[in-house]
MDTraj code that builds the backbone (N, CA, C; nanometers):
import mdtraj as md
import numpy as np

residues = "MET ARG ASN ARG THR VAL LYS GLY ALA VAL ALA SER GLU HIS ILE VAL GLN PHE PHE ASP THR ASP GLU SER ARG ALA GLN ASN VAL ALA ILE PHE LEU ALA GLN GLY TYR ALA ALA GLY GLU PRO MET VAL VAL ILE ALA ARG PRO SER SER TRP ALA ALA ILE ILE GLU PRO LEU GLU GLU LEU GLY VAL PRO VAL GLY GLU ALA THR ALA SER GLY MET LEU VAL VAL LYS ASP ALA ALA ASP THR LEU ARG ARG LEU SER ARG GLN GLY THR PRO ASP PRO HIS LEU PHE GLU ASP VAL VAL GLY SER ALA VAL THR ALA LEU ALA ALA LYS SER GLY ARG ARG ILE ARG ALA TYR GLY GLU MET VAL ASP MET LEU ALA LEU ARG SER ASP PHE ASP ASP ALA ILE ARG LEU GLU ALA LEU TRP ASN ASP LEU SER GLU ARG THR PRO ILE PHE LEU LEU CYS GLY TYR SER ALA ALA HIS PHE VAL ALA THR GLY THR HIS ARG ALA LEU MET GLU ILE CYS ARG ALA HIS THR ASP VAL HIS ARG HIS ALA ALA ASP PRO LEU ALA ASP TRP VAL LEU THR ALA ALA HIS ASN ALA PRO GLY CYS GLY SER SER LEU ARG HIS".split()
xyz = np.array([
    [-3.0208, 1.8079, 7.2917],
    [-2.9721, 1.6893, 7.2089],
    [-2.8621, 1.5982, 7.2792],
    [-2.8731, 1.4795, 7.2564],
    [-2.7894, 1.3796, 7.3250],
    [-2.6531, 1.3658, 7.2560],
    [-2.5471, 1.3514, 7.3217],
    [-2.4282, 1.3192, 7.2618],
    [-2.4001, 1.1567, 7.2599],
    [-2.3380, 1.1075, 7.1610],
    [-2.3179, 0.9594, 7.1585],
    [-2.1630, 0.9473, 7.1228],
    [-2.1043, 0.8603, 7.2050],
    [-1.9703, 0.8262, 7.1671],
    [-1.9509, 0.6891, 7.2034],
    [-1.8536, 0.6188, 7.1230],
    [-1.8170, 0.4718, 7.1469],
    [-1.6713, 0.4862, 7.1823],
    [-1.6353, 0.4417, 7.3056],
    [-1.4976, 0.4400, 7.3469],
    [-1.4041, 0.3654, 7.2465],
    [-1.2876, 0.4407, 7.2062],
    [-1.1999, 0.3954, 7.1266],
    [-1.2388, 0.3725, 6.9752],
    [-1.3545, 0.4319, 6.9459],
    [-1.4026, 0.4221, 6.7991],
    [-1.4570, 0.5612, 6.7577],
    [-1.4879, 0.5521, 6.6242],
    [-1.5494, 0.6719, 6.5667],
    [-1.6754, 0.7057, 6.6381],
    [-1.7145, 0.8285, 6.6743],
    [-1.8265, 0.8609, 6.7411],
    [-1.9521, 0.8374, 6.6927],
    [-2.0477, 0.7690, 6.7566],
    [-2.1806, 0.7498, 6.6953],
    [-2.2609, 0.8714, 6.6835],
    [-2.3531, 0.8750, 6.5794],
    [-2.4473, 0.9895, 6.5601],
    [-2.5781, 0.9379, 6.5414],
    [-2.6783, 0.9915, 6.5945],
    [-2.8201, 0.9471, 6.5759],
    [-2.9007, 1.0768, 6.5371],
    [-2.9338, 1.0834, 6.4178],
    [-2.9972, 1.2092, 6.3642],
    [-3.1496, 1.1799, 6.3181],
    [-3.2212, 1.2826, 6.3147],
    [-3.3631, 1.2641, 6.2804],
    [-3.4127, 1.3630, 6.1645],
    [-3.4822, 1.3299, 6.0873],
    [-3.5372, 1.4209, 5.9702],
    [-3.6882, 1.3930, 5.9530],
    [-3.7577, 1.5056, 5.9340],
    [-3.9107, 1.4900, 5.9117],
    [-3.9333, 1.5322, 5.7695],
    [-3.9876, 1.4457, 5.6874],
    [-4.0202, 1.4731, 5.5513],
    [-4.1577, 1.5057, 5.5097],
    [-4.1899, 1.5863, 5.4314],
    [-4.3051, 1.6317, 5.3702],
    [-4.3629, 1.5263, 5.2750],
    [-4.2796, 1.4708, 5.1880],
    [-4.3048, 1.3871, 5.0832],
    [-4.2212, 1.2718, 5.0622],
    [-4.2806, 1.1737, 4.9842],
    [-4.1905, 1.0457, 4.9578],
    [-4.0605, 1.0812, 4.8809],
    [-4.0797, 1.1758, 4.8003],
    [-3.9676, 1.2260, 4.6999],
    [-3.8608, 1.2947, 4.7924],
    [-3.8913, 1.3550, 4.8980],
    [-3.7892, 1.4297, 4.9674],
    [-3.7289, 1.3201, 5.0534],
    [-3.8059, 1.2242, 5.1008],
    [-3.7372, 1.1186, 5.1869],
    [-3.6343, 1.0432, 5.1015],
    [-3.6818, 1.0085, 4.9809],
    [-3.5971, 0.9377, 4.8975],
    [-3.4598, 0.9961, 4.8630],
    [-3.4698, 1.1249, 4.8269],
    [-3.3601, 1.1977, 4.7982],
    [-3.2679, 1.2361, 4.8989],
    [-3.3309, 1.2602, 5.0196],
    [-3.2350, 1.2916, 5.1453],
    [-3.1749, 1.1587, 5.1917],
    [-3.2415, 1.0543, 5.1990],
    [-3.1857, 0.9305, 5.2489],
    [-3.0728, 0.8754, 5.1529],
    [-3.1015, 0.8872, 5.0172],
    [-2.9987, 0.8553, 4.9238],
    [-2.8742, 0.9294, 4.9411],
    [-2.8794, 1.0603, 4.9667],
    [-2.7532, 1.1424, 4.9968],
    [-2.6865, 1.0927, 5.1251],
    [-2.7616, 1.0799, 5.2221],
    [-2.7055, 1.0073, 5.3417],
    [-2.6249, 0.8802, 5.3396],
    [-2.6918, 0.7929, 5.2593],
    [-2.6345, 0.6644, 5.2426],
    [-2.5042, 0.6672, 5.1288],
    [-2.5153, 0.7493, 5.0413],
    [-2.4054, 0.7708, 4.9432],
    [-2.2824, 0.8320, 5.0151],
    [-2.3139, 0.9182, 5.1054],
    [-2.1878, 0.9692, 5.1869],
    [-2.1265, 0.8700, 5.2711],
    [-2.2079, 0.7726, 5.3148],
    [-2.1448, 0.6626, 5.3912],
    [-2.0843, 0.5714, 5.3054],
    [-2.1265, 0.5314, 5.1892],
    [-2.0669, 0.4477, 5.0854],
    [-1.9246, 0.5167, 5.0432],
    [-1.9301, 0.6417, 5.0375],
    [-1.7964, 0.7064, 4.9858],
    [-1.6944, 0.7019, 5.1018],
    [-1.7398, 0.6832, 5.2193],
    [-1.6429, 0.6810, 5.3377],
    [-1.6101, 0.5392, 5.3665],
    [-1.6643, 0.4444, 5.2983],
    [-1.6401, 0.2976, 5.3260],
    [-1.7148, 0.2356, 5.4304],
    [-1.8322, 0.3056, 5.4691],
    [-1.9121, 0.2446, 5.5889],
    [-2.0225, 0.1572, 5.5389],
    [-2.0300, 0.0305, 5.6020],
    [-2.1323, -0.0476, 5.5522],
    [-2.2737, 0.0093, 5.5836],
    [-2.3669, -0.0257, 5.5009],
    [-2.4996, 0.0364, 5.4996],
    [-2.6021, -0.0542, 5.5395],
    [-2.6904, -0.0169, 5.6454],
    [-2.8023, -0.0950, 5.6700],
    [-2.9315, -0.0088, 5.6589],
    [-3.0261, -0.0691, 5.5930],
    [-3.1559, 0.0043, 5.5628],
    [-3.2746, -0.0770, 5.6187],
    [-3.3421, -0.0258, 5.6995],
    [-3.4665, -0.0936, 5.7499],
    [-3.5996, -0.0124, 5.7231],
    [-3.6440, -0.0324, 5.6061],
    [-3.7533, 0.0573, 5.5393],
    [-3.8619, -0.0201, 5.4794],
    [-3.9729, 0.0276, 5.4431],
    [-4.0886, -0.0118, 5.3857],
    [-4.0363, -0.0480, 5.2335],
    [-4.0869, -0.1489, 5.1790],
    [-4.0403, -0.1809, 5.0408],
    [-4.0617, -0.0738, 4.9480],
    [-4.1748, 0.0073, 4.9658],
    [-4.2103, 0.1186, 4.8651],
    [-4.1014, 0.2322, 4.8933],
    [-4.0579, 0.2509, 5.0136],
    [-3.9627, 0.3545, 5.0362],
    [-3.8301, 0.3201, 4.9679],
    [-3.7828, 0.1989, 5.0073],
    [-3.6652, 0.1474, 4.9383],
    [-3.6646, 0.1519, 4.7945],
    [-3.7705, 0.1174, 4.7321],
    [-3.7725, 0.1200, 4.5848],
    [-3.7487, 0.2570, 4.5450],
    [-3.8161, 0.3637, 4.6030],
    [-3.8017, 0.5055, 4.5642],
    [-3.6408, 0.5554, 4.5822],
    [-3.5771, 0.4834, 4.6873],
    [-3.4420, 0.5438, 4.7211],
    [-3.3347, 0.4845, 4.6193],
    [-3.3621, 0.3744, 4.5410],
    [-3.2663, 0.2952, 4.4743],
    [-3.2043, 0.3826, 4.3510],
    [-3.2986, 0.4423, 4.2935],
    [-3.2551, 0.5299, 4.1570],
    [-3.1793, 0.6560, 4.2048],
    [-3.2165, 0.7272, 4.2979],
    [-3.1235, 0.8470, 4.3325],
    [-2.9907, 0.7864, 4.3997],
    [-3.0042, 0.6857, 4.4741],
    [-2.8780, 0.6361, 4.5269],
    [-2.7846, 0.5862, 4.4260],
    [-2.8302, 0.5141, 4.3097],
    [-2.7296, 0.4832, 4.2006],
    [-2.6888, 0.6077, 4.1244],
    [-2.7713, 0.7084, 4.1210],
    [-2.7331, 0.8257, 4.0494],
    [-2.6277, 0.8963, 4.1203],
    [-2.6206, 0.8587, 4.2595],
    [-2.5097, 0.9255, 4.3289],
    [-2.3881, 0.8354, 4.3331],
    [-2.3797, 0.7394, 4.2566],
    [-2.2572, 0.6508, 4.2453],
    [-2.2475, 0.5169, 4.3350],
    [-2.3641, 0.4843, 4.3922],
    [-2.3638, 0.3714, 4.4608],
    [-2.4101, 0.2562, 4.3826],
    [-2.3372, 0.1503, 4.3447],
    [-2.3930, 0.0308, 4.2783],
    [-2.4697, -0.0588, 4.3684],
    [-2.5868, -0.0339, 4.3846],
    [-2.6800, -0.0977, 4.4916],
    [-2.6689, -0.2629, 4.4633],
    [-2.6878, -0.3103, 4.3389],
    [-2.6722, -0.4425, 4.3425],
    [-2.5301, -0.5144, 4.3776],
    [-2.4378, -0.4503, 4.3394],
    [-2.3051, -0.4905, 4.3879],
    [-2.2922, -0.4731, 4.5423],
    [-2.3267, -0.3630, 4.5857],
    [-2.3180, -0.3402, 4.7305],
    [-2.3858, -0.4329, 4.8120],
    [-2.5089, -0.4882, 4.7604],
    [-2.5967, -0.5772, 4.8430],
    [-2.5229, -0.7235, 4.8366],
    [-2.4695, -0.7580, 4.7108],
    [-2.4102, -0.8848, 4.6863],
    [-2.2887, -0.8947, 4.7703],
    [-2.2158, -0.7977, 4.7927],
    [-2.0972, -0.7999, 4.8693],
    [-2.1087, -0.7895, 5.0221],
    [-2.2322, -0.7600, 5.0634],
    [-2.2697, -0.7427, 5.2058],
    [-2.2322, -0.6050, 5.2598],
    [-2.2040, -0.5061, 5.1579],
    [-2.1699, -0.3663, 5.1961],
    [-2.3107, -0.3024, 5.2440],
    [-2.4118, -0.3490, 5.1693],
    [-2.5600, -0.2933, 5.1857],
    [-2.6475, -0.4117, 5.2289],
    [-2.7141, -0.3860, 5.3520],
    [-2.8104, -0.4779, 5.4015],
    [-2.9408, -0.4140, 5.4163],
    [-3.0392, -0.4735, 5.3429],
    [-3.1685, -0.3983, 5.3493],
    [-3.2731, -0.4957, 5.3961],
    [-3.3502, -0.4431, 5.5081],
    [-3.4422, -0.5197, 5.5760],
    [-3.5923, -0.4518, 5.5655],
    [-3.7007, -0.5347, 5.5540],
    [-3.8304, -0.4919, 5.5589],
    [-3.8632, -0.4253, 5.7005],
    [-3.9141, -0.3051, 5.7050],
    [-3.9413, -0.2354, 5.8235],
    [-4.0437, -0.3062, 5.9036],
    [-4.1641, -0.3402, 5.8387],
    [-4.2764, -0.4093, 5.9150],
    [-4.2407, -0.5421, 5.9623],
    [-4.1644, -0.6237, 5.8897],
    [-4.1332, -0.7504, 5.9423],
    [-4.0206, -0.7202, 6.0650],
    [-3.9296, -0.6427, 6.0447],
    [-3.8308, -0.6227, 6.1450],
    [-3.8960, -0.5773, 6.2776],
    [-3.9978, -0.4874, 6.2605],
    [-4.0552, -0.4247, 6.3824],
    [-4.1433, -0.5262, 6.4523],
    [-4.2073, -0.6223, 6.3651],
    [-4.2779, -0.7293, 6.4273],
    [-4.1917, -0.8201, 6.5048],
    [-4.0766, -0.8585, 6.4517],
    [-3.9884, -0.9551, 6.5192],
    [-3.9267, -0.8996, 6.6525],
    [-3.9033, -0.7665, 6.6529],
    [-3.8405, -0.7150, 6.7760],
    [-3.9343, -0.6576, 6.8763],
    [-4.0756, -0.6974, 6.8544],
    [-4.1699, -0.6483, 6.9496],
    [-4.2345, -0.7650, 7.0210],
    [-4.2767, -0.7349, 7.1430],
    [-4.3517, -0.8343, 7.2289],
    [-4.4711, -0.7633, 7.2675],
    [-4.5954, -0.8293, 7.2222],
    [-4.7106, -0.7689, 7.2404],
    [-4.7375, -0.6388, 7.1825],
    [-4.6666, -0.6061, 7.0676],
    [-4.6857, -0.4923, 7.0075],
    [-4.5906, -0.3857, 7.0431],
    [-4.5032, -0.4004, 7.1506],
    [-4.4077, -0.3099, 7.2037],
    [-4.2630, -0.3385, 7.1730],
    [-4.1771, -0.2588, 7.1302],
    [-4.0455, -0.2939, 7.1170],
    [-3.9746, -0.3476, 7.2508],
    [-3.9164, -0.4580, 7.2336],
    [-3.8614, -0.5278, 7.3516],
    [-3.7041, -0.5321, 7.3516],
    [-3.6343, -0.4768, 7.4575],
    [-3.4879, -0.4767, 7.4506],
    [-3.4319, -0.5933, 7.4132],
    [-3.4602, -0.7150, 7.4676],
    [-3.3909, -0.8464, 7.4343],
    [-3.4232, -0.8715, 7.2898],
    [-3.5505, -0.8844, 7.2409],
    [-3.5765, -0.9072, 7.0958],
    [-3.4966, -0.8039, 7.0113],
    [-3.4999, -0.6705, 7.0444],
    [-3.4182, -0.5687, 6.9618],
    [-3.2717, -0.6174, 6.9451],
    [-3.2111, -0.6767, 7.0498],
    [-3.0698, -0.7260, 7.0469],
    [-3.0604, -0.8393, 6.9666],
    [-3.1480, -0.9330, 6.9662],
    [-3.1526, -1.0406, 6.8909],
    [-3.1775, -1.0184, 6.7473],
    [-3.2604, -0.9220, 6.7120],
    [-3.2920, -0.9022, 6.5700],
    [-3.2042, -0.7953, 6.5056],
    [-3.1683, -0.6921, 6.5894],
    [-3.0951, -0.5883, 6.5253],
    [-2.9567, -0.5686, 6.5885],
    [-2.9570, -0.5499, 6.7044],
    [-2.8295, -0.5339, 6.7788],
    [-2.7110, -0.6134, 6.7471],
    [-2.7451, -0.7445, 6.7528],
    [-2.6281, -0.8402, 6.7385],
    [-2.5716, -0.8403, 6.6053],
    [-2.6714, -0.8210, 6.5002],
    [-2.6384, -0.8100, 6.3533],
    [-2.5496, -0.6844, 6.3264],
    [-2.5879, -0.5685, 6.3754],
    [-2.5143, -0.4552, 6.3563],
    [-2.3811, -0.4527, 6.4182],
    [-2.3798, -0.4982, 6.5454],
    [-2.2572, -0.5156, 6.6066],
    [-2.1530, -0.6139, 6.5274],
    [-2.2094, -0.7278, 6.4773],
    [-2.1255, -0.8201, 6.3974],
    [-2.0728, -0.7532, 6.2759],
    [-2.1598, -0.6773, 6.2179],
    [-2.1238, -0.6123, 6.0819],
    [-2.0148, -0.4991, 6.0949],
    [-2.0209, -0.4270, 6.2145],
    [-1.9280, -0.3300, 6.2546],
    [-1.7959, -0.3941, 6.2833],
    [-1.7978, -0.5141, 6.3643],
    [-1.6791, -0.5836, 6.3922],
    [-1.6087, -0.6347, 6.2692],
    [-1.6905, -0.6839, 6.1867],
    [-1.6208, -0.7548, 6.0725],
    [-1.5538, -0.6531, 5.9599],
    [-1.6248, -0.5408, 5.9590],
    [-1.5776, -0.4338, 5.8494],
    [-1.4834, -0.3294, 5.9344],
    [-1.4698, -0.3248, 6.0669],
    [-1.3850, -0.2420, 6.1277],
    [-1.4154, -0.0923, 6.0948],
    [-1.5540, -0.0768, 6.0538],
    [-1.5883, 0.0706, 6.0294],
    [-1.7246, 0.0988, 6.1150],
    [-1.7503, 0.2259, 6.1225],
    [-1.8870, 0.2669, 6.1671],
    [-1.9896, 0.2269, 6.0656],
    [-2.1058, 0.1888, 6.1117],
    [-2.2068, 0.1460, 6.0304],
    [-2.3060, 0.2633, 5.9925],
    [-2.3325, 0.2790, 5.8684],
    [-2.4205, 0.3890, 5.8254],
    [-2.5703, 0.3291, 5.8111],
    [-2.6794, 0.3632, 5.9036],
    [-2.7968, 0.3156, 5.8909],
    [-2.9114, 0.4039, 5.8748],
    [-3.0118, 0.3587, 5.7906],
    [-3.1467, 0.4453, 5.7967],
    [-3.2564, 0.3508, 5.8289],
    [-3.3353, 0.4116, 5.9183],
    [-3.4495, 0.3294, 5.9581],
    [-3.5903, 0.4244, 5.9645],
    [-3.6985, 0.3324, 5.9379],
    [-3.8235, 0.4039, 5.9500],
    [-3.9413, 0.3199, 6.0240],
    [-3.8852, 0.2311, 6.1058],
    [-3.9813, 0.1578, 6.1976],
    [-4.0429, 0.2609, 6.2967],
    [-3.9555, 0.3652, 6.3259],
    [-4.0218, 0.4600, 6.4190],
    [-4.1320, 0.5395, 6.3600],
    [-4.1205, 0.5453, 6.2278],
    [-4.2342, 0.6235, 6.1572],
    [-4.3482, 0.5372, 6.1404],
    [-4.3377, 0.4171, 6.1375],
    [-4.4436, 0.3253, 6.1285],
    [-4.5233, 0.3292, 6.2679],
    [-4.4479, 0.3302, 6.3757],
    [-4.5129, 0.3597, 6.5081],
    [-4.5965, 0.4807, 6.5193],
    [-4.5257, 0.5821, 6.4716],
    [-4.5815, 0.7218, 6.4712],
    [-4.7118, 0.7293, 6.3699],
    [-4.7141, 0.6573, 6.2787],
    [-4.8354, 0.6484, 6.1986],
    [-4.9465, 0.5932, 6.2633],
    [-4.9336, 0.5105, 6.3661],
    [-5.0316, 0.4528, 6.4457],
    [-5.0610, 0.5262, 6.5740],
    [-4.9809, 0.6448, 6.5780],
    [-4.9881, 0.7302, 6.7065],
    [-4.9327, 0.6588, 6.8300],
    [-4.8555, 0.5617, 6.8069],
    [-4.7771, 0.4865, 6.9194],
    [-4.6451, 0.5653, 6.9467],
    [-4.6736, 0.6856, 6.9794],
    [-4.5430, 0.7712, 7.0126],
    [-4.4715, 0.7310, 7.1216],
    [-4.5124, 0.6720, 7.2290],
    [-4.4394, 0.6127, 7.3323],
    [-4.3521, 0.4921, 7.2926],
    [-4.3972, 0.4183, 7.2078],
    [-4.3271, 0.3097, 7.1639],
    [-4.2135, 0.3554, 7.0466],
    [-4.2452, 0.4640, 6.9759],
    [-4.1325, 0.5225, 6.8960],
    [-4.0326, 0.5690, 6.9723],
    [-4.0581, 0.6333, 7.0864],
    [-3.9519, 0.6866, 7.1777],
    [-3.8792, 0.5827, 7.2507],
    [-3.9510, 0.4679, 7.2787],
    [-3.8757, 0.3581, 7.3357],
    [-3.7823, 0.2923, 7.2439],
    [-3.8273, 0.2849, 7.0965],
    [-3.7281, 0.2237, 7.0132],
    [-3.6297, 0.3168, 6.9925],
    [-3.6404, 0.4422, 6.9810],
    [-3.5221, 0.5401, 6.9671],
    [-3.4339, 0.5105, 7.0961],
    [-3.4689, 0.4877, 7.1999],
    [-3.3861, 0.4753, 7.3269],
    [-3.3004, 0.3347, 7.3031],
    [-3.3604, 0.2449, 7.2450],
    [-3.2814, 0.1113, 7.2174],
    [-3.1838, 0.1304, 7.1156],
    [-3.2107, 0.2229, 7.0137],
    [-3.1089, 0.2455, 6.9177],
    [-2.9863, 0.3257, 6.9902],
    [-3.0297, 0.4153, 7.0881],
    [-2.9182, 0.4957, 7.1497],
    [-2.8306, 0.4039, 7.2455],
    [-2.9067, 0.3061, 7.3106],
    [-2.8267, 0.2026, 7.3783],
    [-2.7240, 0.1317, 7.2896],
    [-2.7737, 0.0898, 7.1784],
    [-2.6849, 0.0323, 7.0788],
    [-2.5670, 0.1176, 7.0430],
    [-2.6048, 0.2480, 7.0202],
    [-2.4857, 0.3370, 6.9754],
    [-2.3959, 0.3608, 7.0807],
    [-2.4141, 0.3361, 7.1923],
    [-2.3126, 0.3535, 7.2967],
    [-2.2100, 0.2346, 7.3050],
    [-2.2402, 0.1112, 7.2454],
    [-2.1664, -0.0034, 7.2256],
    [-2.0999, -0.0147, 7.0991],
    [-2.1676, 0.0167, 6.9957],
    [-2.1214, -0.0062, 6.8648],
    [-2.1287, 0.1286, 6.7791],
    [-2.0162, 0.1638, 6.7035],
    [-2.0205, 0.2930, 6.6247],
    [-2.1188, 0.2880, 6.5120],
    [-2.2265, 0.3772, 6.5275],
    [-2.3266, 0.3699, 6.4255],
    [-2.3802, 0.5171, 6.3909],
    [-2.3935, 0.5522, 6.2551],
    [-2.4445, 0.6880, 6.2144],
    [-2.5771, 0.6490, 6.1640],
    [-2.6864, 0.6763, 6.2497],
    [-2.8184, 0.6357, 6.2138],
    [-2.9050, 0.7630, 6.1804],
    [-2.9823, 0.7513, 6.0728],
    [-3.0780, 0.8461, 6.0407],
    [-3.2164, 0.7812, 6.0523],
    [-3.3072, 0.8462, 6.1492],
    [-3.4426, 0.8113, 6.1445],
    [-3.5336, 0.8960, 6.0567],
    [-3.6300, 0.8501, 5.9860],
    [-3.7092, 0.9332, 5.9054],
    [-3.8481, 0.9207, 5.9539],
    [-3.9188, 1.0387, 5.9671],
    [-4.0609, 1.0416, 5.9973],
    [-4.1257, 1.1258, 5.9044],
    [-4.2559, 1.0974, 5.8701],
    [-4.3375, 1.1932, 5.7977],
    [-4.3804, 1.3038, 5.8863],
    [-4.3760, 1.4427, 5.8414],
    [-4.4070, 1.5380, 5.9212],
    [-4.5515, 1.5368, 5.9431],
    [-4.6397, 1.4906, 5.8644],
    [-4.7932, 1.4974, 5.8727],
    [-4.8300, 1.4128, 6.0050],
    [-4.7386, 1.3394, 6.0647],
    [-4.7847, 1.2630, 6.1982],
    [-4.7888, 1.3611, 6.3047],
    [-4.7199, 1.4779, 6.2919],
    [-4.7308, 1.5752, 6.3929],
    [-4.7746, 1.7188, 6.3804],
    [-4.8786, 1.7169, 6.2901],
    [-4.9577, 1.8478, 6.2717],
    [-5.0363, 1.8818, 6.3992],
    [-5.1089, 1.7905, 6.4603],
    [-5.1918, 1.8184, 6.5716],
    [-5.1108, 1.8516, 6.6889],
    [-5.1708, 1.9683, 6.7513],
    [-5.1027, 2.0261, 6.8659],
    [-5.0684, 1.9173, 6.9694],
    [-5.1569, 1.8224, 6.9899],
    [-5.1425, 1.7109, 7.0789],
    [-5.0213, 1.6387, 7.0727],
    [-4.9521, 1.6286, 6.9607],
    [-4.8356, 1.5400, 6.9137],
    [-4.7247, 1.6189, 6.9477],
    [-4.7236, 1.7505, 6.9672],
    [-4.6024, 1.8304, 6.9862],
    [-4.4972, 1.7787, 7.0917],
    [-4.5588, 1.7383, 7.2081],
    [-4.4684, 1.6997, 7.3186],
    [-4.3912, 1.5721, 7.2757],
    [-4.4615, 1.4817, 7.2300],
    [-4.3851, 1.3609, 7.1711],
    [-4.2866, 1.4028, 7.0672],
    [-4.3140, 1.4879, 6.9796],
    [-4.2204, 1.5415, 6.8834],
    [-4.0872, 1.5766, 6.9440],
    [-4.1056, 1.6697, 7.0360],
    [-3.9895, 1.7175, 7.1084],
    [-3.8995, 1.6135, 7.1831],
    [-3.9844, 1.5100, 7.2393],
    [-3.9132, 1.4065, 7.3209],
    [-3.8485, 1.3242, 7.1958],
    [-3.8964, 1.3106, 7.0811],
    [-3.8228, 1.2285, 6.9679],
    [-3.6922, 1.3207, 6.9346],
    [-3.7084, 1.4384, 6.9238],
    [-3.5953, 1.5195, 6.8803],
    [-3.4875, 1.5145, 6.9925],
    [-3.5305, 1.5146, 7.1144],
    [-3.4266, 1.5055, 7.2298],
    [-3.3532, 1.3803, 7.2397],
    [-3.4175, 1.2715, 7.1810],
    [-3.3406, 1.1491, 7.1736],
    [-3.2317, 1.1322, 7.0663],
    [-3.2100, 1.2388, 6.9902],
    [-3.1247, 1.2501, 6.8794],
    [-3.0142, 1.3336, 6.8950],
    [-2.8835, 1.3266, 6.8355],
    [-2.7809, 1.4069, 6.8423],
    [-2.8069, 1.5396, 6.7522],
    [-2.8924, 1.5333, 6.6645],
    [-2.9216, 1.6448, 6.5743],
    [-3.0574, 1.6158, 6.5034],
    [-3.1074, 1.7417, 6.4810],
    [-3.2403, 1.7405, 6.4021],
    [-3.2048, 1.8063, 6.2623],
    [-3.2137, 1.7380, 6.1473],
    [-3.2050, 1.7997, 6.0131],
    [-3.3276, 1.8457, 5.9696],
    [-3.3102, 1.9722, 5.8834],
    [-3.4306, 2.0090, 5.8261],
    [-3.3766, 2.0406, 5.6740],
    [-3.4943, 2.0559, 5.5843],
    [-3.4509, 2.0704, 5.4451],
    [-3.5544, 2.1643, 5.3854],
    [-3.5049, 2.2522, 5.3005],
    [-3.5989, 2.3404, 5.2299],
    [-3.7115, 2.2812, 5.1452],
    [-3.6924, 2.1576, 5.0998],
    [-3.8064, 2.0792, 5.0439],
    [-3.9178, 2.0471, 5.1387],
    [-3.9034, 2.0637, 5.2503],
    [-4.0007, 2.0071, 5.3637],
    [-4.0468, 2.1266, 5.4504],
    [-4.1344, 2.2203, 5.3901],
    [-4.1887, 2.3376, 5.4710],
    [-4.2759, 2.2940, 5.5752],
    [-4.3561, 2.1843, 5.5557],
    [-4.4473, 2.1443, 5.6643],
    [-4.3597, 2.0908, 5.7759],
    [-4.2605, 2.0106, 5.7565],
    [-4.1645, 1.9828, 5.8602],
    [-4.1074, 2.0837, 5.9468],
    [-4.0757, 2.1844, 5.8748],
    [-4.0149, 2.3110, 5.9358],
    [-4.1176, 2.3788, 6.0188],
    [-4.2430, 2.3757, 5.9839],
    [-4.3572, 2.4465, 6.0547],
    [-4.3879, 2.3647, 6.1790],
    [-4.3877, 2.2299, 6.1662],
    [-4.4331, 2.1524, 6.2785],
    [-4.3196, 2.1515, 6.3881],
    [-4.1897, 2.1515, 6.3480],
    [-4.0817, 2.1691, 6.4435],
    [-4.0755, 2.2990, 6.5078],
    [-4.1112, 2.4051, 6.4380],
    [-4.1084, 2.5381, 6.4922],
    [-4.2308, 2.5468, 6.5927],
    [-4.3377, 2.4960, 6.5441],
    [-4.4718, 2.5048, 6.6271],
    [-4.4438, 2.4355, 6.7600],
    [-4.3861, 2.3104, 6.7485],
    [-4.3364, 2.2239, 6.8759],
    [-4.2568, 2.2975, 6.9672],
    [-4.1539, 2.3618, 6.9159],
    [-4.0518, 2.4221, 6.9863],
    [-4.1064, 2.5385, 7.0631],
    [-4.2037, 2.6037, 7.0049],
    [-4.2676, 2.7286, 7.0598],
    [-4.3940, 2.6894, 7.1671],
    [-4.4405, 2.5602, 7.1579],
    [-4.5310, 2.5154, 7.2394],
    [-4.4996, 2.5163, 7.3938],
    [-4.5908, 2.5623, 7.4812],
    [-4.5712, 2.5666, 7.6146],
    [-4.5136, 2.4398, 7.6842],
    [-4.4007, 2.4426, 7.7563],
    [-4.3484, 2.3234, 7.8071],
    [-4.2726, 2.2348, 7.7110],
    [-4.2633, 2.2766, 7.5830],
    [-4.1962, 2.1782, 7.4908],
    [-4.0738, 2.2349, 7.4465],
    [-4.0219, 2.3411, 7.5018],
    [-3.8917, 2.3947, 7.4357],
    [-3.7684, 2.3067, 7.4322],
    [-3.6938, 2.3277, 7.3325],
    [-3.5715, 2.2591, 7.3068],
    [-3.4965, 2.3167, 7.1920],
    [-3.3590, 2.3131, 7.1901],
    [-3.2870, 2.3788, 7.0802],
    [-3.2926, 2.2824, 6.9692],
    [-3.3354, 2.3244, 6.8411],
    [-3.3333, 2.2428, 6.7299],
    [-3.2442, 2.3080, 6.6202],
    [-3.1552, 2.2198, 6.5766],
    [-3.0566, 2.2803, 6.4701],
    [-3.1135, 2.2498, 6.3248],
    [-3.0764, 2.3484, 6.2533],
    [-3.1196, 2.3495, 6.1127],
    [-3.0081, 2.2605, 6.0257],
])
top = md.Topology()
chain = top.add_chain()
for i, resn in enumerate(residues, 1):
    res = top.add_residue(resn, chain, resSeq=i)
    for name in ("N", "CA", "C"):
        top.add_atom(name, md.element.get_by_symbol(name[0]), res)
traj = md.Trajectory(xyz[None], top)
């Protein structure tokens, strides 16, 4: 796993979680964001509209006033498909466009608030859905570059179903290695299975935390 620190600031973290169901995704992301809200961290969400709609209710149940947080700028929500399109050149994530579309906005938000940014993203999941694993790994690297300059706690969410085929296991391990930690949850047995299978695959070994 990679370590991420920002000099003179709270350490950046970049975690990944693989979900079996939309319900598990919504609950786990809501908990992640609510923890950031409680810590006073501005929140950035880059998700599909359907995913965000499912996250709102559990997030409010955890005490986050979504409407209020959005109006105050404490919560920024972006459409994943639109954001991915804007930061890509000929279908591939581009470093300069990423900085223009995502990096500069996150850096400005961190500077304005004086706090680490709490972010959830699933653009990489959209790439994995298309079997564009190389581009997903490329986008993860761009987030890592940003995290070295700006304090950010990022959760990337993937569907475990993208990684059932044996041929995807090497990509899965590369994705895991791009993060500071890999989270697992009891509600996601398929995710646990694919992570274990990839870990045990020849040439794919890596330490995975629970």
